[in-house]
C-alpha positions as CSV (number, residue, x, y, z in Angstrom):
1,M,72.3,13.4,-58.3
2,K,73.4,10.7,-60.5
3,V,76.5,10.6,-63.1
4,L,75.8,10.1,-66.4
5,T,78.3,9.3,-69.2
6,L,77.5,10.9,-72.6
7,R,79.3,10.3,-75.9
8,L,79.1,13.3,-78.4
9,P,80.0,13.9,-82.1
10,D,83.5,15.8,-81.9
11,E,81.4,18.7,-83.4
12,I,78.8,19.2,-81.4
13,E,81.2,18.7,-78.4
14,K,83.5,21.6,-79.8
15,K,80.3,23.5,-80.1
16,I,79.5,22.9,-76.0
17,R,82.9,23.7,-75.0
18,I,83.0,26.9,-76.5
19,K,79.5,28.1,-75.6
20,A,80.5,26.9,-71.9
21,E,83.4,29.3,-72.2
22,I,81.2,32.5,-73.4
23,E,78.3,31.6,-71.1
24,H,81.2,31.5,-68.0
25,R,79.4,27.9,-67.3
26,T,81.6,24.3,-67.0
27,I,80.7,21.4,-69.7
28,S,78.3,20.2,-67.1
29,E,76.7,22.8,-66.6
30,Q,76.2,23.8,-70.2
31,I,74.6,20.4,-71.2
32,K,72.2,20.7,-68.3
33,K,71.1,24.2,-69.5
34,Y,70.7,22.8,-72.7
35,I,68.2,20.1,-71.7
36,S,66.3,22.3,-69.5
37,D,65.6,24.3,-72.5
38,G,64.9,21.3,-74.6
39,L,62.4,19.7,-72.1
40,I,61.0,23.7,-71.7
41,S,60.7,23.4,-75.1
42,E,58.7,20.1,-75.1
43,E,56.4,21.5,-72.7
44,H,55.4,24.3,-74.2
45,P,55.9,23.7,-77.8
46,D,53.1,26.7,-78.8
47,L,55.2,29.5,-77.1
48,P,58.9,30.6,-78.2
49,L,61.6,29.3,-75.8
50,S,62.5,33.0,-74.8
51,F,59.1,33.8,-74.0
52,V,58.9,30.8,-71.7
53,K,62.2,32.0,-70.2
54,D,61.3,35.8,-69.8
55,T,58.2,34.6,-68.0
56,L,59.1,32.4,-65.4
57,E,62.2,35.2,-65.0
58,A,59.2,37.4,-64.5
59,K,57.8,35.1,-61.8
60,K,61.0,34.6,-59.8
61,E,60.9,38.5,-59.9
62,I,57.4,38.9,-57.9
63,E,58.6,35.9,-55.6
64,A,61.4,37.9,-54.2
65,G,59.7,41.0,-54.5
66,L,60.7,42.6,-56.9
67,G,57.7,43.2,-59.4
68,K,55.1,45.6,-59.1
69,E,51.8,45.6,-60.1
70,Y,50.9,46.8,-63.8
71,K,48.3,49.6,-64.0
72,F,46.3,49.8,-67.1
73,G,46.4,53.3,-68.9
74,V,48.9,54.7,-66.2
75,I,52.7,55.2,-67.5
76,D,55.5,55.9,-64.7
C-alpha cells in the first residue's frame, strides 16, 4: 500500500472529519470510502449509488450463504 498526501481545503477536511466520527471510521478510512463511492459512481453513471451498493452487498450475502432463491408469486 502506498502512502499519499492530500491537501484539502479546510471546509472539506472538517466535513470529512465529522462524517468519519459519525461513521466510527478514521479520516483515512472515510477518504477511502469516498474514493470508492466515486469510482463506483463513475463506473455506473446510469444507476443510483445506493442501488449499486445494495447489489454488491446482496452478492456478498449470497457468497456468504445468507441468500435464498426468490420464488415468483410466493409470499413468505
